[in-house]
C-alpha positions in Angstrom: 0.0 0.0 0.0 1.3 3.4 -0.9 2.0 5.7 2.0 0.1 8.9 2.3 0.3 12.0 4.5 -2.5 14.4 5.5 -1.3 17.8 6.8 -3.7 19.4 9.3 -3.2 23.1 10.1 -3.9 24.6 13.5 -6.6 27.0 12.3 -9.3 26.8 9.7 -7.6 29.4 7.4 -3.9 28.8 8.2 -3.3 27.6 4.6 -4.9 30.8 3.2 -2.9 33.0 5.4 0.3 31.1 4.4 -0.5 31.8 0.7 -0.7 35.5 1.6 2.8 35.3 3.2 1.4 35.9 6.6 4.0 36.4 9.3 4.0 35.2 12.9 2.9 37.6 15.6 6.3 37.2 17.2 7.9 39.0 14.3 5.9 42.1 15.2 7.2 42.4 18.7 10.6 43.7 17.6 9.1 46.6 15.7 6.8 47.4 18.6 9.7 47.5 21.0 11.5 50.0 18.7 8.4 52.3 18.8 7.8 52.1 15.1 4.1 51.3 15.6 1.6 53.6 17.4 -1.6 51.7 16.5 -2.4 48.0 16.4 -5.6 46.6 14.8 -6.5 43.0 16.0 -9.0 41.2 13.9 -11.0 38.5 15.6 -8.1 37.0 17.6 -7.2 36.6 21.2 -3.4 37.1 21.3 -3.2 35.4 24.6 -4.4 32.2 22.9 -1.8 32.5 20.1 1.4 33.6 21.8 3.0 33.6 25.3 1.6 36.1 27.8 4.9 38.1 27.8 4.8 38.6 24.1 1.1 39.5 24.0 1.8 42.1 26.7 4.4 43.7 24.4 1.9 43.9 21.6 -0.8 45.4 23.9 1.6 47.8 25.6 0.0 50.9 27.1 2.0 53.3 24.9 0.0 52.5 21.7 -3.6 52.5 20.5 -5.3 49.1 20.5 -8.3 48.6 18.2 -10.0 45.2 18.4 -12.7 43.8 16.2 -14.3 40.7 17.7 -17.4 38.8 18.6 -16.1 37.5 22.0 -14.9 39.1 25.1 -11.5 37.8 26.0 -8.2 38.9 27.5 -7.2 40.8 24.3 -10.5 42.6 23.9 -10.4 43.6 27.6 -7.3 45.7 26.8 -8.7 47.4 23.8 -8.9 51.2 23.6 -11.6 50.8 20.9 -13.7 47.6 20.8 -15.9 47.1 17.7 -18.4 44.2 17.3 -18.0 41.8 14.4 -20.1 38.9 13.2 -19.2 35.3 14.0 -19.0 32.7 11.2 -22.8 32.3 11.0 -23.2 36.1 10.8 -20.8 36.8 8.0 -19.7 35.8 4.5 -16.2 34.9 3.5 -13.7 32.4 1.9 -11.4 30.0 3.7 -8.7 27.7 2.2 -8.8 24.1 3.5 -5.8 21.9 4.3 -6.2 20.5 0.8 -5.5 24.0 -0.6 -9.2 24.3 -1.8 -10.8 27.8 -1.4 -14.4 27.4 -0.2 -17.0 30.1 0.2 -19.2 30.2 3.3 -22.3 32.4 3.6 -24.1 34.0 6.5 -26.9 32.0 8.1 -28.4 34.9 10.0 -29.5 38.2 8.4 -27.6 41.4 9.0 -28.1 42.9 12.5 -27.7 46.5 13.5 -25.6 45.5 16.4 -22.8 43.8 14.4 -21.6 43.3 10.9 -18.8 41.7 8.8 -15.4 42.9 9.9 -14.4 43.9 6.4 -17.1 46.5 6.4 -15.6 48.2 9.5 -12.1 47.9 8.1 -13.4 49.5 4.8 -14.7 52.5 6.7 -11.4 52.8 8.6 -9.5 52.8 5.3 -11.8 55.5 4.0 -11.3 57.7 7.1 -7.5 57.2 6.9 -7.3 58.1 3.2 -10.0 60.8 3.4 -11.6 59.1 0.4 -15.0 57.5 0.8 -15.2 56.5 -2.8 -12.5 53.9 -2.6 -14.2 51.6 -0.2 -15.6 48.0 -0.3 -19.3 48.4 -0.6 -20.1 44.7 -1.4 -18.4 41.4 -0.8 -17.5 41.1 -4.4 -15.5 44.3 -4.1 -13.2 42.8 -1.5 -12.8 39.6 -3.5 -11.7 41.7 -6.5 -9.3 43.7 -4.3 -7.9 40.5 -2.8 -7.3 38.9 -6.2 -5.6 42.0 -7.6 -3.2 42.1 -4.6 -2.6 38.3 -4.5 -3.0 36.9 -8.1 -2.7 33.3 -6.7 -6.3 33.7 -5.5 -7.6 34.7 -9.0 -9.5 31.4 -9.3 -11.7 32.5 -6.4 -13.0 35.4 -8.5 -13.2 33.5 -11.7 -14.9 30.2 -10.6 -16.8 30.6 -7.3 -20.2 32.2 -8.1 -20.5 35.9 -7.2 -23.5 37.7 -5.8 -25.0 38.1 -9.3 -25.2 34.4 -9.9 -28.8 33.2 -10.6 -30.5 29.9 -11.6 -33.3 30.5 -14.1 -33.1 34.2 -13.1 -33.7 33.4 -9.4 -31.6 33.5 -6.3 -31.3 30.3 -4.3 -33.6 29.9 -1.4 -32.0 29.5 2.0 -35.3 28.3 3.5 -37.2 25.0 2.9 -40.9 24.9 2.3 -41.3 23.8 5.9 -40.3 27.3 6.8 -43.9 28.4 5.9 -44.5 28.7 9.6 -42.4 31.9 9.6 -45.7 33.9 9.3 -46.3 33.2 13.0 -42.8 34.3 14.1 -43.8 38.0 14.3 -47.6 37.6 14.7 -47.4 39.1 18.2 -46.1 42.3 16.6 -47.9 42.5 13.3 -50.2 40.0 11.4 -48.7 41.2 8.2 -45.5 39.3 7.4 -42.5 41.6 7.0 -40.4 41.7 3.9 -37.5 39.1 3.9 -34.1 40.6 4.7 -32.0 41.5 1.8 -28.6 39.9 1.1 -26.6 41.9 -1.5 -23.4 39.9 -0.9 -24.5 36.4 -2.0 -26.7 34.6 -4.6 -28.8 33.3 -1.7 -32.0 34.7 -0.4 -33.5 34.7 3.1 -36.7 33.2 1.8 -38.3 30.0 0.6 -39.7 31.4 -2.6 -36.8 31.4 -5.1 -35.0 28.5 -6.7 -35.0 25.2 -4.8 -33.3 21.9 -5.5 -30.0 20.7 -6.9 -28.2 23.4 -8.8 -24.6 24.6 -8.5 -22.5 22.4 -6.2 -21.2 25.7 -4.7 -24.7 26.7 -3.5 -26.6 23.9 -1.7 -28.2 25.4 1.5 -29.9 22.1 2.2 -30.8 18.8 0.6 -34.2 18.6 -1.1 -35.7 17.2 -4.3 -39.3 16.6 -5.4 -40.4 13.4 -3.6 -37.3 13.3 -1.5 -36.7 15.0 1.8 -33.7 15.8 4.0 -30.9 13.3 3.9 -32.9 11.0 1.5 -32.4 13.7 -1.2 -28.6 13.4 -1.1 -28.8 10.8 -3.8 -29.9 13.6 -6.2 -26.7 15.6 -5.3 -24.1 13.0 -6.2 -23.1 11.5 -9.6 -23.6 7.9 -8.4 -24.3 6.0 -5.1 -21.4 6.6 -2.8 -19.9 8.8 -5.5 -18.7 12.4 -5.8 -20.7 15.6 -5.6 -22.5 16.2 -8.9 -20.8 19.0 -10.7 -17.5 18.6 -8.8 -16.4 19.3 -5.3 -17.4 22.7 -3.9 -14.7 25.4 -4.0 -11.7 25.7 -6.2 -8.3 24.0 -5.8 -5.6 26.8 -5.7 -2.7 24.4 -6.0 -1.7 22.1 -8.8 -0.4 18.7 -7.8 2.3 16.8 -9.8 3.3 13.2 -9.8 7.0 14.0 -9.5 8.5 16.6 -7.3 12.0 18.1 -7.7 11.9 20.5 -4.8 14.4 19.8 -2.0 11.5 19.8 0.5 10.5 16.4 -0.9 14.0 15.0 -1.1 15.6 15.9 2.2 13.8 13.9 4.9 14.4 15.0 8.5 16.4 12.7 10.8 14.5 10.1 12.7 13.1 11.0 16.2 15.3 9.9 19.0 13.8 9.7 22.5 15.7 11.3 25.4 16.4 9.6 28.7 15.7 12.5 31.0 12.8 14.4 29.3 9.8 13.9 27.0 8.9 15.6 23.7 5.5 17.3 24.1 3.1 17.7 21.2 -0.3 19.3 21.1 -3.4 17.3 21.6 -6.7 19.0 20.4 -9.8 18.5 22.4 -13.3 18.0 21.1 -14.6 20.2 23.9 -12.2 23.0 24.8 -9.8 23.6 22.0 -12.0 25.9 19.9 -12.6 29.4 21.2 -16.1 30.2 20.1 -17.8 26.9 21.1 -15.9 27.0 24.5 -17.7 30.2 25.3 -21.1 28.4 25.2 -22.5 27.2 28.5 -23.3 23.6 27.2 -19.8 23.1 25.8 -17.9 24.8 28.7 -19.4 22.3 31.1 -17.8 19.5 29.1 -14.2 20.9 29.2 -11.8 18.8 31.3 -8.7 19.9 33.2 -5.4 19.9 31.4 -3.8 16.5 31.0 -0.9 14.6 29.3 -1.0 11.4 27.4 1.7 8.8 27.9 2.0 5.1 26.9 2.2 2.6 29.7 5.9 1.8 29.1 6.9 5.5 29.5 4.7 5.9 32.5 6.4 2.8 34.2 9.9 4.1 33.2 9.1 7.5 34.9 7.4 5.7 37.9 4.1 7.5 37.5 0.6 6.1 37.4 -2.8 7.3 36.1 -4.2 9.8 38.5 -0.9 11.3 39.5 -0.5 15.1 39.2 2.4 16.0 37.0 4.5 19.1 36.8 6.1 19.9 33.4 8.2 22.9 32.5 7.7 24.1 28.9 9.6 27.2 27.7 10.1 28.3 31.3 6.4 27.8 32.1 5.5 25.4 35.0 2.2 23.6 34.3 0.4 21.1 36.6 -1.5 18.5 34.7 -3.2 15.1 35.2 -1.9 11.9 33.6 -3.9 9.7 31.2 -2.7 6.5 29.6 -2.7 5.9 25.9 -0.6 3.2 24.3 -1.0 4.7 20.8 1.4 7.5 21.9 4.9 6.6 20.6 7.8 6.2 23.0 9.6 9.4 24.1 6.5 11.4 23.1 3.9 13.0 25.4 0.7 14.6 24.3 -0.3 17.8 26.1 -4.0 18.7 26.1 -4.8 22.3 27.1 -8.1 24.1 26.7 -8.8 27.7 25.9 -8.9 28.3 29.6 -5.3 27.4 30.0 -2.3 29.7 29.3 -0.8 29.4 25.8 2.2 27.1 25.5 4.3 26.9 22.4 4.5 23.3 21.1 6.2 21.0 20.2 8.9 21.3 23.0 11.0 19.2 25.3 10.2 19.1 29.0 11.0 17.2 32.1 8.3 15.3 34.0 7.9 15.5 37.8 5.4 14.0 40.1 3.6 16.6 42.3 3.7 15.5 45.9 0.4 15.8 47.7 
């Protein structure tokens, strides 16, 4: 069997940021220390969850203006001089690049609200204020896509292939709502018996209504599964080319990279040396949690109640070698940070390796890293 490798990135759009030559936050700290920056704009990120506290404190120093756009209150937004609300993933429209290198569009689920909006709209107004030119602003989502592809030609396929807001099927937008949404007339009956006009969406080919086009159309635009005579998941057979096959019309999104059978790049020729365990310390790698590793869901009451305390994973052989047992409290020192964690056994973890599971509640730790392991005496 041919070997294969799947590369998983730490964030949903890490690949896209890499294609834009995005630089680590750590690279910014040197310029900040030199006083070359007087204003920092932080877009939907808690720096204390991305870098060590000492480095985050440098970025958020008191001698500069901090503008934060976010949909959550966190340690970073708490230090903002100006805090502006932004929409979460279900309240905005955008494009992300998957770990396959495929650009995929996502669309807002909820209508525009007066209390928040897409971050790019706020940034567009900031640019207009800075340049004293209100004409050169992004008025629609298609405008920012065009601006992105002009600045970064490697994203040109996004503009050329993924449907824009003018896309129609038989002259109609695509309905977000199913026919079962007919009960919507009762949603505002306590206010007015007359149903209000559906909200407008000028940034996508989708409509906040059940009246426009319904059923299989473009593979890029399937708000739900439905076909005459078929309901819900039963209708998926109408959206694929054959049973257990591929999505009819091709996979949604556009592949930004071209893959070749043969590679001549040194990256593919020079393999790193084999891992060698150390006698007096362990090599710690990151373990992601179903409940607790993702910031937005962790803020919800139901999910936050499922978050466990920090723990490490070791195989039974390593635990015996270190004379520790399940249930022991362990102290590890990673990059000069002392952390107290619980121990769990997992024999799938290779020798010399330890998995470290931290939630969004815990301080950020840069991994992978070497660390000693000590038993905490009660």
